[in-house]
C-alpha positions as CSV (number, residue, x, y, z in Angstrom):
1,X,45.1,-22.7,-48.1
2,X,42.3,-20.8,-46.3
3,X,42.8,-17.8,-48.6
4,X,42.5,-19.9,-51.7
5,X,39.3,-21.5,-50.5
6,X,37.8,-18.1,-49.6
7,X,38.6,-16.8,-53.1
8,X,37.1,-19.8,-54.8
9,X,34.0,-19.4,-52.7
10,X,33.7,-15.8,-53.7
11,X,34.1,-16.7,-57.3
12,X,31.4,-19.4,-57.0
13,X,29.0,-16.9,-55.4
14,X,29.8,-14.4,-58.1
15,X,29.1,-17.0,-60.8
16,X,25.8,-17.9,-59.1
17,X,24.8,-14.3,-59.3
18,X,25.6,-14.2,-63.0
19,X,23.3,-17.2,-63.5
20,X,20.5,-15.4,-61.6
21,X,20.9,-12.4,-63.8
22,X,20.7,-14.6,-66.9
23,X,17.5,-16.2,-65.6
24,X,15.9,-12.8,-64.8
25,X,16.9,-11.5,-68.2
26,X,15.5,-14.5,-70.0
27,X,12.2,-14.0,-68.1
28,X,12.1,-10.4,-69.0
29,X,12.7,-11.1,-72.6
30,X,9.7,-13.4,-72.7
31,X,7.4,-10.4,-72.0
32,X,5.1,-9.5,-74.9
33,X,5.7,-5.8,-74.4
34,X,7.5,-3.6,-76.9
35,X,11.3,-3.6,-76.7
36,X,13.6,-1.7,-79.1
37,X,17.1,-2.8,-80.1
38,X,18.8,-0.3,-77.8
39,X,16.9,-1.6,-74.7
40,X,17.7,-5.2,-75.7
41,X,21.4,-4.4,-75.9
42,X,21.3,-2.6,-72.6
43,X,19.8,-5.6,-70.9
44,X,22.5,-7.9,-72.3
45,X,25.4,-5.7,-71.5
46,X,25.4,-6.5,-67.7
47,X,25.8,-10.2,-68.5
48,X,28.6,-9.5,-71.0
49,X,30.3,-7.3,-68.5
50,X,30.0,-9.8,-65.7
51,X,31.4,-12.6,-68.0
52,X,34.3,-10.5,-69.1
53,X,35.0,-9.6,-65.5
54,X,35.3,-13.3,-64.5
55,X,37.7,-13.9,-67.4
56,X,39.8,-10.9,-66.6
57,X,40.0,-11.6,-62.8
58,X,40.4,-15.3,-62.8
59,X,43.4,-17.2,-64.2
60,X,43.0,-20.1,-66.7
61,X,43.5,-22.6,-63.9
62,X,41.0,-20.9,-61.7
63,X,38.4,-20.8,-64.4
64,X,39.0,-24.5,-65.1
65,X,38.4,-25.3,-61.5
66,X,35.3,-23.1,-61.4
67,X,33.9,-24.8,-64.5
68,X,34.5,-28.2,-62.9
69,X,32.7,-27.3,-59.7
70,X,29.7,-26.0,-61.6
71,X,29.5,-29.1,-63.8
72,X,29.8,-31.3,-60.7
73,X,26.8,-29.6,-59.2
74,X,24.6,-30.5,-62.2
75,X,22.6,-33.8,-62.6
76,X,24.0,-36.4,-64.9
77,X,21.2,-35.9,-67.5
78,X,22.3,-32.2,-67.9
79,X,25.9,-33.2,-68.1
80,X,25.2,-35.4,-71.1
81,X,23.5,-32.5,-72.9
82,X,26.4,-30.2,-72.2
83,X,28.9,-32.9,-73.5
84,X,27.1,-32.9,-76.8
85,X,27.4,-29.2,-77.0
86,X,31.1,-29.2,-76.1
87,X,32.1,-32.2,-78.3
88,X,32.4,-30.1,-81.5
89,X,34.8,-27.8,-79.8
90,X,37.0,-30.6,-78.6
91,X,37.1,-32.8,-81.7
92,X,37.8,-30.9,-85.0
93,X,38.8,-33.0,-88.0
94,X,41.1,-30.7,-90.0
95,X,41.9,-33.1,-92.8
96,X,38.3,-34.4,-93.1
97,X,36.9,-30.9,-93.2
98,X,39.0,-29.8,-96.1
99,X,38.0,-30.2,-99.7
100,X,38.8,-33.6,-101.0
101,X,41.5,-32.4,-103.4
102,X,43.4,-30.7,-100.5
103,X,42.9,-33.7,-98.2
104,X,44.4,-36.0,-100.9
105,X,47.4,-33.7,-101.3
106,X,48.1,-34.2,-97.6
107,X,47.6,-38.0,-97.6
108,X,49.8,-38.3,-100.7
109,X,52.9,-37.8,-98.4
110,X,52.0,-40.9,-96.4
111,X,53.4,-44.5,-96.8
112,X,51.2,-47.4,-97.6
113,X,51.0,-48.8,-94.1
114,X,50.1,-45.4,-92.7
115,X,47.3,-45.0,-95.3
116,X,45.9,-48.3,-94.1
117,X,45.8,-47.0,-90.5
118,X,44.2,-43.8,-91.6
119,X,41.4,-45.9,-93.2
120,X,40.2,-47.0,-89.8
121,X,39.9,-43.5,-88.2
122,X,36.5,-42.6,-89.6
123,X,34.3,-43.1,-92.7
124,X,35.5,-39.8,-94.2
125,X,39.1,-40.8,-93.7
126,X,38.4,-44.3,-95.1
127,X,37.0,-42.8,-98.3
128,X,40.1,-40.6,-98.6
129,X,42.6,-43.4,-97.8
130,X,41.0,-45.7,-100.3
131,X,41.2,-43.2,-103.1
132,X,42.7,-44.8,-106.2
133,X,44.9,-41.8,-107.1
134,X,46.9,-42.3,-103.9
135,X,47.5,-46.0,-104.5
136,X,48.2,-45.5,-108.1
137,X,51.0,-43.1,-107.2
138,X,52.4,-45.6,-104.8
139,X,52.3,-48.4,-107.4
140,X,53.9,-46.3,-110.1
141,X,56.7,-45.3,-107.8
142,X,57.6,-49.0,-107.8
143,X,56.8,-49.6,-111.5
144,X,53.7,-51.7,-110.7
145,X,51.2,-51.4,-113.5
146,X,47.6,-52.7,-113.6
147,X,47.1,-55.1,-116.5
148,X,43.8,-56.2,-117.7
149,X,43.3,-60.0,-118.1
150,X,43.6,-61.3,-121.5
151,X,40.6,-62.3,-123.6
152,X,42.3,-65.5,-124.5
153,X,45.5,-66.7,-126.2
154,X,45.7,-66.0,-129.9
155,X,47.5,-69.2,-130.7
156,X,46.1,-72.7,-130.8
157,X,48.2,-75.7,-129.7
158,X,50.0,-77.0,-132.7
159,X,50.7,-80.7,-133.3
160,X,53.3,-82.1,-131.1
161,X,56.4,-83.5,-132.9
162,X,58.0,-86.2,-130.7
163,X,61.7,-86.6,-131.0
164,X,62.8,-90.2,-131.3
165,X,66.4,-91.4,-131.2
166,X,67.9,-88.3,-129.5
167,X,71.6,-88.6,-129.2
168,X,72.8,-88.9,-125.6
169,X,75.7,-86.5,-125.8
170,X,76.9,-84.1,-123.1
171,X,74.3,-81.4,-123.4
172,X,73.3,-80.4,-119.9
173,X,74.2,-76.8,-120.7
174,X,77.6,-77.2,-118.9
175,X,80.9,-76.7,-120.6
176,X,84.3,-78.1,-119.9
177,X,86.7,-76.8,-117.4
178,X,90.3,-75.9,-118.0
179,X,91.2,-78.4,-115.2
180,X,92.1,-82.0,-116.2
181,X,89.2,-84.2,-115.3
182,X,87.1,-81.2,-114.2
183,X,84.3,-81.9,-116.7
184,X,83.6,-85.3,-115.2
185,X,83.2,-83.9,-111.8
186,X,80.8,-81.2,-113.0
187,X,78.7,-83.8,-114.9
188,X,78.5,-86.1,-111.9
189,X,77.4,-83.2,-109.7
190,X,74.7,-82.2,-112.2
191,X,73.4,-85.8,-112.5
192,X,73.4,-86.1,-108.7
193,X,71.4,-82.9,-108.4
194,X,68.9,-84.2,-111.1
195,X,68.5,-87.4,-109.1
196,X,67.8,-85.5,-105.9
197,X,65.4,-83.2,-107.7
198,X,63.5,-86.2,-109.1
199,X,63.3,-87.7,-105.6
200,X,61.9,-84.5,-104.3
201,X,59.3,-84.2,-107.1
202,X,58.2,-87.8,-106.3
203,X,57.3,-86.6,-102.8
204,X,55.3,-83.6,-104.0
205,X,51.6,-83.3,-104.0
206,X,50.3,-84.0,-107.5
207,X,47.5,-81.3,-107.3
208,X,47.7,-78.3,-109.5
209,X,47.7,-74.9,-107.8
210,X,49.4,-72.2,-109.9
211,X,51.4,-69.3,-108.6
212,X,49.1,-66.3,-108.5
213,X,49.6,-63.4,-110.9
214,X,50.7,-59.9,-110.0
215,X,47.2,-58.5,-109.4
216,X,45.4,-61.6,-108.2
217,X,45.0,-62.5,-104.6
218,X,45.3,-66.3,-103.9
219,X,44.3,-68.3,-100.9
220,X,46.4,-68.3,-97.8
221,X,49.1,-71.0,-97.9
222,X,48.6,-74.1,-95.8
223,X,52.2,-74.4,-94.9
224,X,53.6,-72.9,-91.7
225,X,55.7,-69.8,-91.8
226,X,58.2,-71.3,-89.4
227,X,61.4,-72.5,-91.1
228,X,62.3,-72.3,-94.8
229,X,61.4,-75.5,-96.6
230,X,62.1,-75.5,-100.3
231,X,60.1,-78.6,-101.2
232,X,57.5,-79.2,-98.6
233,X,56.1,-82.8,-98.5
234,X,52.4,-83.4,-99.2
235,X,50.2,-85.1,-96.6
236,X,49.6,-88.9,-97.2
237,X,45.9,-88.2,-97.7
238,X,46.4,-85.7,-100.4
239,X,49.1,-87.8,-102.1
240,X,46.7,-90.8,-102.3
241,X,43.8,-88.7,-103.5
242,X,45.7,-87.4,-106.6
243,X,43.1,-84.6,-107.0
244,X,43.7,-81.6,-109.1
245,X,43.2,-78.4,-107.1
246,X,41.6,-75.3,-108.8
247,X,44.0,-72.5,-109.6
248,X,44.3,-70.1,-106.7
249,X,43.1,-67.1,-108.6
250,X,39.4,-66.2,-108.0
251,X,37.1,-66.7,-111.0
252,X,36.6,-63.1,-111.6
253,X,40.3,-62.4,-111.8
254,X,41.3,-65.5,-113.7
255,X,43.5,-65.0,-116.8
256,X,41.5,-65.5,-120.0
257,X,38.4,-63.9,-118.7
258,X,36.4,-61.8,-121.1
259,X,35.4,-59.2,-118.4
260,X,37.6,-56.2,-118.1
261,X,38.1,-55.1,-114.5
262,X,38.1,-51.6,-113.0
263,X,41.7,-50.9,-112.0
264,X,42.1,-51.4,-108.2
265,X,45.6,-50.0,-107.4
266,X,45.1,-50.6,-103.6
267,X,44.5,-54.3,-104.4
268,X,47.5,-54.3,-106.7
269,X,49.8,-52.8,-104.1
270,X,48.6,-55.1,-101.3
271,X,49.0,-58.1,-103.6
272,X,52.6,-57.3,-104.4
273,X,53.4,-56.7,-100.7
274,X,51.6,-60.0,-99.9
275,X,53.7,-61.9,-102.5
276,X,56.9,-60.2,-101.3
277,X,56.1,-61.3,-97.7
278,X,55.4,-64.8,-98.9
279,X,58.8,-65.0,-100.5
280,X,60.5,-63.8,-97.4
281,X,58.7,-66.3,-95.1
282,X,58.7,-69.2,-97.6
283,X,54.9,-69.2,-97.6
284,X,53.9,-70.5,-101.0
285,X,52.1,-73.3,-102.9
286,X,53.9,-75.3,-105.5
287,X,52.6,-75.8,-109.0
288,X,53.4,-79.0,-110.8
289,X,53.1,-78.7,-114.6
290,X,55.2,-81.5,-116.0
291,X,53.8,-84.4,-114.1
292,X,52.5,-87.9,-114.9
293,X,49.1,-86.4,-115.6
294,X,50.6,-83.7,-117.8
295,X,48.9,-82.8,-121.2
296,X,49.6,-85.1,-124.1
297,X,51.7,-82.4,-125.8
298,X,54.0,-81.9,-122.8
299,X,57.8,-82.4,-122.9
300,X,58.9,-86.0,-123.6
301,X,62.4,-85.6,-122.0
302,X,64.4,-83.6,-119.5
303,X,63.7,-79.8,-119.1
304,X,67.0,-77.8,-119.1
305,X,65.8,-74.2,-119.0
306,X,62.7,-72.0,-118.3
307,X,61.5,-68.4,-118.1
308,X,58.4,-66.6,-116.9
309,X,57.0,-64.1,-119.4
310,X,54.2,-61.6,-119.2
311,X,52.4,-60.5,-122.4
312,X,51.4,-56.9,-122.9
313,X,47.8,-58.1,-122.2
314,X,48.8,-59.2,-118.7
315,X,48.8,-62.9,-119.4
316,X,51.7,-64.6,-117.6
317,X,53.1,-67.8,-119.1
318,X,56.0,-70.1,-118.7
319,X,58.4,-71.1,-121.5
320,X,60.4,-74.3,-121.1
321,X,63.2,-75.7,-123.2
322,X,64.0,-79.4,-123.2
323,X,66.2,-82.2,-124.3
324,X,63.3,-83.2,-126.7
325,X,64.5,-80.3,-128.9
326,X,61.4,-78.2,-128.4
327,X,60.3,-75.0,-126.5
328,X,56.9,-75.1,-125.0
329,X,54.6,-72.3,-123.7
330,X,52.5,-73.2,-120.6
331,X,49.4,-71.4,-119.5
332,X,49.7,-71.0,-115.7
333,X,46.0,-70.8,-115.3
334,X,45.0,-74.0,-117.0
335,X,48.3,-75.9,-116.8
336,X,48.1,-76.6,-120.5
337,X,50.7,-76.3,-123.3
338,X,49.5,-73.6,-125.6
339,X,52.4,-73.4,-128.0
340,X,55.1,-75.8,-129.2
341,X,58.1,-74.4,-131.0
342,X,59.6,-77.5,-132.7
343,X,61.6,-78.4,-135.8
344,X,64.0,-75.5,-135.4
345,X,66.6,-77.3,-133.3
346,X,68.3,-80.6,-134.1
347,X,69.7,-80.9,-130.5
348,X,68.7,-80.2,-127.0
349,X,67.5,-76.7,-126.1
350,X,69.9,-75.5,-123.4
351,X,68.9,-71.9,-122.9
352,X,66.0,-69.6,-123.7
353,X,65.4,-65.9,-123.4
354,X,62.1,-64.0,-124.0
355,X,61.9,-60.3,-124.4
356,X,59.8,-57.8,-126.3
357,X,57.7,-60.3,-128.1
358,X,60.7,-62.5,-129.3
359,X,62.0,-65.8,-128.1
360,X,65.6,-66.8,-128.4
361,X,66.7,-70.4,-127.8
362,X,70.2,-71.9,-127.8
363,X,71.0,-75.5,-128.3
364,X,73.5,-78.3,-128.5
365,X,73.2,-78.1,-132.3
366,X,75.5,-75.0,-132.2
367,X,72.6,-72.8,-133.2
368,X,70.7,-69.8,-131.8
369,X,67.1,-69.5,-133.0
370,X,65.0,-66.4,-132.8
371,X,61.2,-66.8,-132.9
372,X,58.6,-64.1,-133.4
373,X,55.9,-64.7,-130.8
374,X,53.4,-62.3,-132.2
375,X,53.6,-63.7,-135.7
376,X,54.3,-67.2,-134.4
377,X,57.0,-67.8,-137.0
378,X,60.7,-68.2,-137.3
379,X,62.6,-64.8,-137.3
380,X,66.3,-65.8,-137.6
381,X,68.7,-68.7,-137.2
382,X,72.3,-68.0,-136.1
383,X,74.9,-70.8,-136.7
384,X,78.2,-69.1,-136.0
385,X,79.4,-71.1,-133.0
386,X,81.4,-74.2,-133.5
387,X,80.1,-76.1,-130.5
388,X,77.0,-76.2,-128.2
389,X,75.6,-72.8,-127.4
390,X,75.1,-72.8,-123.6
391,X,73.4,-69.5,-122.9
392,X,71.7,-66.7,-124.9
393,X,70.5,-63.2,-123.7
394,X,69.2,-60.2,-125.5
395,X,67.6,-56.8,-125.0
396,X,66.2,-54.1,-127.4
397,X,69.5,-53.5,-129.2
398,X,71.8,-56.5,-128.9
399,X,71.9,-60.3,-128.6
400,X,74.7,-62.2,-126.8
401,X,75.5,-65.9,-126.9
402,X,78.2,-68.0,-125.4
403,X,79.4,-71.5,-126.2
404,X,81.6,-74.5,-125.5
405,X,83.9,-73.2,-128.2
406,X,85.3,-70.7,-125.6
407,X,83.8,-67.6,-127.3
408,X,81.1,-65.0,-126.7
409,X,79.4,-63.6,-129.8
410,X,77.3,-60.4,-130.0
411,X,74.8,-59.4,-132.6
412,X,72.7,-56.3,-133.4
413,X,69.0,-56.8,-132.6
414,X,66.7,-57.4,-134.3
415,X,68.4,-57.6,-137.7
416,X,71.0,-60.0,-136.1
417,X,74.0,-58.5,-137.8
418,X,77.2,-60.0,-136.3
419,X,79.2,-57.6,-134.3
420,X,82.0,-59.0,-132.1
421,X,83.6,-62.3,-131.2
422,X,84.9,-62.1,-127.6
423,X,87.5,-64.9,-127.3
424,X,89.4,-64.2,-124.0
425,X,88.2,-67.3,-122.1
426,X,90.4,-70.5,-121.8
427,X,87.4,-72.9,-121.4
428,X,83.8,-73.2,-122.2
429,X,81.7,-70.0,-121.5
430,X,78.7,-71.3,-119.5
431,X,76.7,-68.2,-118.9
432,X,76.3,-64.6,-120.0
433,X,74.4,-61.6,-118.6
434,X,73.8,-58.1,-120.1
435,X,73.0,-54.8,-118.4
436,X,72.9,-51.6,-120.5
437,X,76.2,-51.4,-122.3
438,X,77.9,-54.2,-120.2
439,X,78.3,-57.9,-120.8
440,X,79.4,-60.3,-118.2
441,X,80.5,-63.9,-119.0
442,X,81.2,-66.8,-116.7
443,X,83.5,-69.7,-117.8
444,X,84.9,-73.0,-116.8
445,X,88.3,-71.3,-116.5
446,X,87.2,-70.0,-113.1
447,X,86.9,-66.4,-114.3
448,X,84.2,-63.8,-114.9
449,X,84.9,-61.2,-117.6
450,X,83.1,-57.9,-118.0
451,X,83.0,-56.4,-121.6
452,X,81.9,-53.2,-123.1
453,X,79.1,-54.0,-125.6
454,X,79.6,-51.1,-128.0
455,X,83.3,-51.7,-128.5
456,X,83.9,-55.3,-127.5
457,X,86.6,-54.1,-125.1
458,X,87.5,-56.3,-122.1
459,X,87.0,-54.0,-119.1
460,X,87.8,-56.3,-116.2
461,X,88.5,-59.9,-115.2
462,X,87.5,-61.5,-111.9
463,X,89.3,-64.7,-111.1
464,X,90.8,-66.7,-108.3
465,X,87.5,-66.4,-106.3
466,X,86.4,-70.0,-106.8
467,X,88.2,-73.2,-107.0
468,X,85.9,-74.5,-109.9
469,X,84.5,-73.0,-113.0
470,X,81.4,-70.8,-113.2
471,X,78.2,-72.4,-114.3
């Protein structure tokens, strides 16, 4: 212990002598007399030699302790000045000091949540983390595209054709089962569900607040995140007021605006994540379209089917099919009906499918109707089924329909050339689904069958999984 203290004292004295030499040298350099380059270098060499000697004799720990003691002997004002001189050596921003294109290449490997954290490091990092190219890549990785708001819908609302004297036959979109008396049980369950749904709707707030679009941030929901209520009740005050609430989209982002927005992919990504989290936590606000205060051209009877659809312009709408034999298109921003497809079905519309600018509807009149949305006119009518058509689906190359007549029919799209009649089910086929070259059909015979679309071949049957038919 004594030897270490003695050595440290000697080093301190030696460092003090170095500082004295520096002071004398500085004073000498201030003399106005002539000094050549060689003399100047000779005067500085002793200092360099002394400094090199300290570094060569003392270890890293000893030099650290020596520097600490020297700093401790200085007044606080001088320590602050030294800290400013040392700070650049201690803090070096490698990413921020690089050219922007290189820094962005590094940040491109980070996830979205990490980018948000990087944005609070410094102003330089915030500018880099907010770069649209990074967020555009993250959005495209999940097929999220920025869509400009529409300048307005090209179609005016046509005259409403009310349907009087509609036959009250079994047209809920549910076929019969192969069990005796099974159909009556199914109908009773459907009617009970409708009654329960009507009761729930009677308790809902009558205000209109539409579901926000994919790149529009809406207000925070007023409901609690705790629990998972499907139909939250409105407060008595709001129920009595019967006030219409403005759509949750801000005015500058509302659909139908004539102003085109600069793409903001960070906002787009955050909005999708926000909507995803709202779905997981049941944080949402309901939008009531078909209410007592609905537009005059709204449905006049029960709604059996619906589908959301987004036009290429970015305008998202809702199509609904009803027992009043019509299909109606709703603007989710205004809550108004903008199109009524009527006069093409003589029975209830039980199923609709919208894809690629076309609308296909199936009804209890045994028909499938294809409507060209862009031209706003009838494209094709298919009347091959011998009973109510319960479901219709189509993609870019094929259309598939199923019916109470126990069959599934396929057509080439868009020319609607008949292709196959799939008749392996023993009861009504209530639902079909398509995926690439596969067709799946669910029936009242308690089975699901998978078909090959190109050949019509039955690939597999799933049965004995449920005690009742598939709906």
